[in-house]
N, C-alpha and C positions, 0 to 999 in steps of 0.2 A: 517410588522407592520404598515408602512404608509398606506397600503391598509385597515387595520382594522380601523384605525383613519378615513380614507376617507370615508368609508362605514358608520360609525357612524355619521359623519358630514352630509353626503348625506341624512341620515334618518331624521337628525334634520332639514334640510332644507325642509323636507317633499317631496323631490323628484319630484316636480311639479305635486303633486296629486291634482285633483279637485274632489269634491263630491256635486252633486246636491241635494237639498232638495226642493220638494220631488223628489225622484229618478225616472228615466224613465225606466220601466222594459220591454217594448214591445221587442219581439224577442226571440231568442233561446240562453240559457246559458248552458254551458257544463263544466263537470269536466275536469281537465287538466291531470289527471293520476288516478291511483287506489287509492281510499280513504279508510281510516281505521276509523271506528267508535267504540266507547267503546263496548265491548263485548268478543272479537273483531268481527266486521262485515266488510266485504270488498265489496265496492260498487263504481259504477260510476253513475252519474246523468246527465239527460238532461231535462231541464225545458223550456216550451215554454209559453210566456205570450202574450195574444192577446190584441188588443187595446180596447176590450169592457170589460176589467177586467177579462175575463175568463182565465183559464190556463190549461194546460195539462203537467203534470210532469212525467218523466219516471225515475224510480230507478231500476238499474240493480245490483243484488246481486250475489256473486261468493263464491266458496269454498276456493280460494287461494288469497294470498296477491299481486299477480301479475294481478289479474283481467283477467285470461285467461280461467277459468273453471266455466261458469255461472251456478248458481243454480235456480234462478227464477227472474222474472221481475214484477215490479209493474207499473200499469197505473193509475195515479191519476188525477181526473178531478175536478175542482171546480172553485170558484170565489174569487178574492182578492180584498179587498179595503184598499188603503193606508190612514192612519190617520195622526195624529200629530207627530211632531218631539218628540222622546222619551226624557223624562227629567231624566231618569236613565242612559241610554247609549248615551252619547253625540254623535251626528253625525249620529245616527240612526233614522229611521222612523218606527213608530209602524204601524201594519196593522191587519185587521180582515180578516180571511179567512173562507170559507164555502166549505166543500167537498160535491160534488154531487155523485161521485162514485170511488171506488177503486176496480181494477181488478188485478188478478194474473195469470201469465203464468208460468208454470213450464218448465224447460229445461232438466229434466231427471226423470225417475221413482223414483230414490232416493230422489230428491228434493220434489217431490209430497208426498211421503210416509212420510217424515219428517215433512213438514209443516202441513199436515193433522193431523198427531198425536199431534202436538202442539195445534192446533185449538180445536180438539175434547177433549183434556185434560183440557184446560184452559177457554173454552168459556161457556157462558150460554146456555139456551134452544135453542134459535134461531140459534145457530151455530153448534150444536152438530153433525148434520148430513151434515155438510159442504161438505165432500167428503166421499161417502159410502165406507166402507172397501173393499179393493180388487179391486176398480175401477183402470183400468190400464191407464198409462199415455198417453195422446193424445197430440202429439206435436201441438203447435198452438191454443190449446183450452184456452179460457179466462174464469177464474171463478170469479164470483163477491164476494169480500169480504166485501164491504161496499157499501150501497145504502142509499141515503137520502129519496128516494121515499118509499122504503119498511121498513125504519128505522132499517135495519139490519146492524150490525157492528161487524165483526169477526176479526178486525185488531189487537186487543189488544195482542193476542198470538204472533204476529210477532214483537212485540216491536214498532210497527208503530205509529207515530204521525207526523203531519205536522206543529207542533208549530214553526219550523224554519221559516215559512212564517210570523210569527208575528213580526219579527224584520228584517229590511231590509236596506242595504246601498249599494250604487253603487259608485265606484271610477273609475276615468278616469286618465290615465297618458300616456305619450308617450315613446315607447321603441325605443332607437336609433337603426338604421339599423346596422347589424353586418358586412355585406360584405364590404370590403375596397373600392370597386368601387361605393358603394352606399352612398349618403349622405341623411340627413333628418331622420325622424323618423316615427314610426307607432302607431296609436292609440290603446290603450289596455283598454278594459272596464271589471271591475270585479264586480260581485255580491256577496255580503257578506249576508248570511242568519244566522238566530239564531243558537246558539250551541246546541248540543245534550247532555243531562245530562250523566255524567260518570257512574252513579248508575242506572242500568237497571230498578229497581223498581220505579225510580223517573221520568223517561223520558216521561211517558204518560201524566203527568200533569205539568211538568216544563215549566215555561215561560222564554225563553232565555234572558240573559242580556249580553252575549258575542257572538261571531261568530265561524262558522266552516270555514274550508278551502274554499276560494272563488271559484265560478264558474266563467268562463270567457265567454264573448260573443262569439258566434260561428263565427260572422263576424270579431270582433276586438279582437283577442286574441294574447298572446305572441307568437312569432315564434322563433325556430321551435317548434311545438307542434304536435308530431305524433298522440297523443291520441285524440286531439280535433276533427279532421275531422272524425276519426272512431266513436267517441261517437255521433257526430251530425248527422251522417247518419243512426245510429242504430234505431231499433224500438223494441217493446215488444217481437216480434217473432224472431228477429235477434240481440241479445244483442251483445254490442261491445266486441271484443276479442282484448286485447291490445298487442302490440308487446312484445315479449320475451325480458327480459333484464338480463344481467349477474349479478349474485349475488356478491356483493362486501364484502370482509372481513371488520370486523369492525376496522376502522382506526381512533382512537379518537385523537391522538397526534396533536398538533397545536392549532390555534386560530379560533374561529367561532363567527359570528355576525349575528344579526337579519337582515332580508331582507325587513321588513315592520315595521311600528308601530304596535305593536300587542295589541290585546284586550283580557282581561281575564274576565270571568264571575264576577259579583259583581263589575264590572267597574273599572278595573285597565288598564291603558294604559302603555305600557312599551317597551323598547328594551333591548335585552340581549347581553352579550359579554363574552365568556368563553375562557379559555386557559387550555388545558390538557397537562400535562408532562408525557408522556408514560414511561420515564425511572425510574421515582420513584412513579408513580400513585398518583401524587398530582394534584389538579385542583384549579383554581380560577374563579370566576364569578362576573360580574358586572351587576346590574339590575338597569336600569335607568327608574324611574317611572314618569309619567306625568299626567296632569289633562285633556288633550284634545286629540281627535282621530288622531291628525296629529303629536303627540309627539313633540310639540313645547313649551309647558309651563311645565318645570320640577317641580316636587313636592319633590321627595327625590331619593337618590341613595344609593343602597346597594352594598358593596363589601364583598363577602364571600369567604372562602377558606377551603380546607380540603383534604382528600384523597378519593380514590374509590377502589373498589374491582375488581378482575379479572372478565371479562364478561363471562356469560354462555348463550348458544343459549336459547331463550324463548320457553317453551313447549306450552305456551298459545297463543302466537302471533307469528305465523310463520314469520320468516325474521327479528324478533327482538331479542335484546340482553338483558339479565337482569344484572343489576349492582347494587351495593349498594354504596351510597354516604354518606361520613360522613362530616358534616359541623362542624369545630371546631372553627373558628374565623370569625367574621364579624365587619364591620364598616359601619356607617350610615352618610350620609351628607344630612341635610334637605336643600331643594332648594327654598322653599317659606315660607312665614310668616304663613300660616295655619298649615304646618307641625311643624314649630318652636314652635308655641304656644301649639300645641298638645303635643309635646315631653317635653316641659318645664313644663306642667301641669301633666305629668304622675307621678305615685307614685315613691317616692325616692327608689333608689336601683332596679327599674324594667327596666330602659332603660338608660344606660350611667349615666353621672353625672347630677343629677336632677338640672333643672334650669339653666344649662350651655350651652344650645344649641343655635347656631346662624346660620342664613342662609349662606350656602356656606362653612361651616367649618365641616370637617369630625371628627367623634368621634368613638373610639373603644367601641363596646358594648360587648365584650368578657368577660370583668370583671364582668358584671351584668347578665351573662349567657344569653345574648340576649336582646331583647327589647319587652316587653309585648305589648305596644301600637301598634307595627308593626306586632305582631304575630310571632316574631323570637325566637326560643328557641335554646339554645346552651349548650353543643354539641347535635348533632342532626343527626340522620341517616334517609336517604330517600331510598326507594326501587324503583329503576328506570327501565325504558324500553328505549333502545336507538336503532336507526337504522341509517346506512349511506347509501347514494345513490349517483348516478351522475345524474344531470339533463341534459337536451337536449343540453345544451351549455357546457357539460363536466366539470361543477363546481361540487365540493364535497359538499353535503348537509348532515346536521346532524339533525335528528329527535329525540327530547327528549319527554318522555311521558307527556301526557295531565295531568294538575293539576286536582285533584278532584273538581268538580263543587261546592261543598258545602264549599270551602275555606279551608278545612283541609288539612293535609299533608300526603303523602304516607309513613307513618312512621312504617308501618308493612307490611310483605310480602303479606298479603291478600289484601292491599290496593294499590298493585303495578298496574300502569296504564295498559290499554289494548288498548289505541289509543295514538295519537301523537299531539303535539303542532305544530305550524308553524315552518317550517325548518329554521335552521341557515345555513349560507353559509360559507365555509372555507375561510378565509382572510389571513392566514399565515400558512405555513407548519411547521412541527415539528422543522425543523432546525432554523426557525426564531422566536422561542418562546422568549417571554420576559415577564417581569411582572410588567412594569411600568404602573401606574394607569392612565387610560384615563379619565380625569375629563371633564365633560361638564360643561361649564362655568355657574356659577350662574347668572341667567338672571333677572336683575332688570330693571325697566323703570325709566328713570330720569323724575321728575316732573318739574314744570315751574322754581323752584328755583335751578334746577341742582342737587337736592337730589335724591338718589335712591328711587324710589317709587315702591311698589309691585303692580303688577297688580291684582286687586281684582278678586276673583273667583265667579261664579254664586252662588246665594243663594241656588239653588237646590244641588249643589256640597257640599256646607258647611253643608247643612241639612243632606246629605247622610253621610258625614264624621262623623257627630255627632251621626247619627244612628248607623253607623258602629262600633263605639267605645263604645256604650252603652253595657255594659256586663250584660247579663241576667243570674242570677243564677239558 
């Protein structure tokens, strides 16, 4: 339990993270493991940015969630121009990109047949004869699916878009050396690119406001990282085959906490902290929301609890477990004046006791069946996807399904996620379970007279909050 507190405090101190604006992208950036995108799609990425703004991005797609059985690789060439800091996603830089060409290399006859049929079914005239029927698979052959010169683009059938390049953030921090005989630390650089829409139909024109799992610098990455070297040495003809890993049974019991300040689409910054009680299938979760990308300026905290179902293996996302979560109780603590004003001006009976909210004071919202202003409905069931893994440092990780990009809730089985959020790390085992509430102190700033003064939020954020709560009928 002290480890959970320590981890949350460490995140609030933002763990020595520095983010340059504008970011420096030159060099190679690689996935640190097998990534899952909505669909599900399983892939690894290796992106190379040159000093003259050109880039060459490799995306390797697989049949399996361990990234051991490649289906095809994409080679993406183009140019990227960094623009201004994003006023929607604080801490990010907006960018314009232009694709010059995209090529595909198939790694089996099966992959070639499948992709050819997608392209022939869904593409316009220019792509119909992309691969003549009956053409046999030639290992190493590169087929062009997009060319700026000939204005041909057959990528839509693959659900392919590079909008992830339109939102960029680079973070640097130092990883302490783990070996007892070594002292000091090692530089780690992470590249956050825009998120991929959870709805396949939307991803081709979605402009990201959140991030996907970060790539790490091929030179400066977390150690150990068996996948990093394999991916950085790979090319489109020799896709990375990641080391086999033992499948772990789903072990939910215990306490789990965020490893990073997390960003959600529509610009929420938060850290999460959960405890699962396996003996009676109850759970409790703390969601700490912030207004900044380092999770230093708290806005509000939600505590929720309820119970969950027995898990069953997912038929859709191999390696995942399907669960249903029932949320029966919730409490909210506003942490800044903006949230207090918003909650106090919400409709009577829609969010706790109207007009009675004050900063740093928790209120039960169960009697009002949730809180309309914060989008919380009670009681409420969510259809979830979970997976547990061990990282290279033998820590247990918990992946919970990615939230729908449109801000809705996975409240029906057909909205169950097919990809995951950033992992939580286990900070207490089942035997150490506890349920006392970790409260992150209400942070006020004292003004010249020693009176608590609230740090004003940027106008853009206030405007955004105002827009967020304009309800369109």
